[in-house]
C-alpha positions as semicolon CSV with decimal commas, in nm:
position;residue;x (nm);y (nm);z (nm)
1;M;8,272;9,844;18,745
2;I;8,450;10,068;18,991
3;F;8,760;9,990;19,192
4;L;8,875;10,220;19,471
5;D;9,225;10,360;19,431
6;S;9,327;10,394;19,795
7;S;9,525;10,237;20,078
8;D;9,329;10,397;20,364
9;P;9,130;10,122;20,542
10;K;8,892;10,373;20,703
11;E;8,811;10,537;20,370
12;I;8,778;10,200;20,198
13;K;8,540;10,072;20,466
14;D;8,327;10,386;20,444
15;I;8,296;10,385;20,065
16;S;8,255;10,007;20,043
17;A;7,937;10,052;20,248
18;W;7,785;10,225;19,941
19;G;7,779;9,885;19,771
20;I;7,947;10,004;19,450
21;V;8,313;9,903;19,492
22;A;8,422;9,578;19,326
23;G;8,792;9,586;19,421
24;V;9,081;9,798;19,546
25;T;9,403;9,911;19,380
26;T;9,711;10,035;19,562
27;N;10,056;10,139;19,452
28;P;10,377;10,237;19,633
29;L;10,310;10,610;19,580
30;I;9,960;10,591;19,730
31;I;10,082;10,391;20,030
32;A;10,376;10,627;20,089
33;R;10,146;10,931;20,078
34;E;9,867;10,787;20,291
35;A;10,052;10,567;20,535
36;G;10,419;10,669;20,546
37;N;10,635;10,393;20,691
38;V;10,350;10,154;20,769
39;D;10,422;9,781;20,754
40;L;10,292;9,673;20,413
41;E;10,152;9,337;20,523
42;T;9,963;9,498;20,811
43;R;9,818;9,761;20,579
44;I;9,710;9,514;20,310
45;R;9,549;9,285;20,566
46;E;9,355;9,583;20,702
47;I;9,236;9,664;20,350
48;L;9,135;9,303;20,285
49;A;8,931;9,302;20,606
50;V;8,711;9,593;20,493
51;S;8,681;9,528;20,118
52;E;8,557;9,278;19,862
53;G;8,714;9,156;19,540
54;H;9,078;9,174;19,440
55;V;9,324;9,401;19,618
56;S;9,612;9,491;19,384
57;V;9,958;9,510;19,543
58;E;10,244;9,633;19,325
59;L;10,586;9,474;19,291
60;T;10,879;9,705;19,366
61;T;11,174;9,479;19,290
62;E;11,326;9,469;18,942
63;T;11,483;9,130;18,871
64;E;11,277;8,830;18,767
65;E;11,380;8,621;19,066
66;A;11,313;8,898;19,316
67;M;10,976;8,983;19,160
68;L;10,865;8,620;19,178
69;E;10,971;8,597;19,543
70;E;10,787;8,920;19,619
71;S;10,479;8,790;19,437
72;E;10,480;8,469;19,637
73;L;10,499;8,665;19,962
74;Y;10,209;8,896;19,877
75;H;9,987;8,619;19,746
76;S;10,052;8,415;20,063
77;W;9,874;8,684;20,264
78;D;9,542;8,614;20,092
79;K;9,423;8,464;19,764
80;R;9,239;8,790;19,692
81;V;9,572;8,971;19,658
82;C;9,624;9,053;19,291
83;I;9,988;9,095;19,193
84;K;10,044;9,427;19,019
85;V;10,322;9,368;18,767
86;P;10,494;9,673;18,611
87;F;10,505;9,634;18,233
88;S;10,846;9,546;18,086
89;E;11,021;9,252;17,923
90;T;11,104;9,120;18,268
91;G;10,751;9,193;18,380
92;L;10,611;8,978;18,099
93;R;10,830;8,684;18,199
94;V;10,713;8,720;18,559
95;L;10,352;8,754;18,442
96;N;10,376;8,435;18,237
97;K;10,491;8,236;18,538
98;L;10,228;8,386;18,769
99;V;9,950;8,311;18,518
100;K;10,063;7,947;18,499
101;R;10,043;7,930;18,879
102;G;9,688;8,064;18,877
103;V;9,779;8,389;19,054
104;P;9,558;8,691;18,968
105;T;9,760;8,965;18,798
106;N;9,726;9,332;18,714
107;V;9,976;9,459;18,456
108;T;10,032;9,825;18,531
109;C;10,182;10,143;18,383
110;L;10,041;10,076;18,035
111;M;10,046;10,377;17,803
112;S;9,963;10,228;17,462
113;F;9,749;9,978;17,274
114;N;10,058;9,769;17,192
115;Q;10,151;9,729;17,558
116;A;9,796;9,646;17,665
117;Y;9,763;9,387;17,386
118;L;10,087;9,213;17,483
119;A;9,983;9,201;17,848
120;A;9,645;9,054;17,751
121;L;9,805;8,794;17,524
122;A;10,026;8,690;17,815
123;G;9,715;8,622;18,022
124;A;9,690;8,916;18,262
125;T;9,373;8,923;18,469
126;Y;9,370;9,301;18,431
127;V;9,551;9,545;18,202
128;S;9,582;9,892;18,354
129;I;9,592;10,190;18,119
130;F;9,701;10,517;18,280
131;S;9,465;10,784;18,153
132;G;9,621;11,094;18,307
133;R;9,975;11,003;18,211
134;V;9,873;10,924;17,853
135;R;9,713;11,268;17,832
136;D;10,033;11,419;17,974
137;M;10,210;11,288;17,664
138;G;9,957;11,465;17,443
139;Y;9,755;11,162;17,331
140;D;9,383;11,090;17,347
141;V;9,346;10,794;17,580
142;R;8,995;10,714;17,455
143;S;9,123;10,561;17,131
144;I;9,370;10,344;17,323
145;I;9,090;10,216;17,547
146;S;8,846;10,152;17,261
147;E;9,107;9,982;17,041
148;T;9,217;9,761;17,331
149;R;8,857;9,666;17,411
150;A;8,789;9,584;17,046
151;I;9,086;9,346;17,018
152;L;9,006;9,177;17,351
153;D;8,652;9,113;17,232
154;R;8,755;9,004;16,882
155;E;9,019;8,758;17,002
156;K;8,814;8,653;17,307
157;L;9,095;8,740;17,547
158;A;8,992;8,719;17,911
159;S;9,179;9,027;18,038
160;Q;8,973;9,316;18,170
161;I;9,071;9,677;18,110
162;I;9,128;9,892;18,416
163;V;9,167;10,264;18,351
164;G;9,358;10,444;18,625
165;S;9,545;10,771;18,676
166;I;9,204;10,937;18,688
167;R;9,232;11,310;18,756
168;H;8,892;11,452;18,668
169;L;8,530;11,343;18,687
170;M;8,505;11,347;18,308
171;D;8,793;11,095;18,288
172;V;8,565;10,838;18,453
173;N;8,284;10,900;18,205
174;E;8,511;10,889;17,902
175;A;8,690;10,572;18,013
176;L;8,366;10,380;18,064
177;Q;8,213;10,511;17,743
178;A;8,528;10,411;17,550
179;G;8,497;10,051;17,669
180;A;8,688;10,015;17,996
181;H;8,562;9,727;18,206
182;I;8,676;9,898;18,525
183;V;8,775;10,247;18,633
184;T;8,983;10,278;18,949
185;V;8,897;10,602;19,123
186;T;9,033;10,791;19,422
187;P;8,791;10,872;19,706
188;P;8,778;11,249;19,630
189;I;8,674;11,189;19,269
190;L;8,430;10,917;19,367
191;R;8,263;11,156;19,609
192;K;8,230;11,412;19,329
193;M;8,035;11,151;19,134
194;L;7,767;11,169;19,404
195;W;7,701;11,539;19,375
196;N;7,482;11,742;19,147
197;P;7,335;12,080;19,250
198;R;7,005;12,007;19,078
199;T;6,966;11,684;19,276
200;E;7,018;11,864;19,606
201;E;6,781;12,143;19,504
202;T;6,511;11,894;19,406
203;I;6,541;11,698;19,731
204;R;6,514;12,020;19,933
205;E;6,208;12,122;19,729
206;F;6,034;11,788;19,795
207;N;6,119;11,787;20,166
208;T;6,004;12,146;20,208
209;A;5,676;12,075;20,032
210;W;5,612;11,773;20,254
211;A;5,696;11,967;20,570
């Protein structure tokens, strides 16, 4: 599956019309870059209005109490809001309580098999492995994805793997081939997935012949 990694309602509406987007992920960095000082609730409601599936909204507070309050606020906007919980000891405690309340969760900033496994054991709806940042550390993210998928399948854990921090077209291919359930992709990279020079050449050839 493909999720769209964006907070731009216009872009989300346009790409959702292709019929290939199963959800949307946002994070504070994306929102700051794309929307500046926009009111978060207004922005998320605009995204919900033009998308389907879960819309991940990330927590920015750091104490357990504050994170739970923030989660409650976001989830009150719409039941499709998926709470994006940064991975940490505190994050796991928050995750455990959200899971017991039936709130969809996306544990984010995962860089290793160990982290992804713990998040899955705790009941996360999604576990988000950051491909580009893992590569920045000098590791091959494909083994992390495949090992995580193998343990989820073996232990029949319900979590789905999201691979994010996608920087190149090949990252999408490798993530899916390694076993990711979902890749979350920015609009520029998703548009690159459409294009192949041979396809365009062939279409022109057919149209010219018909004309």
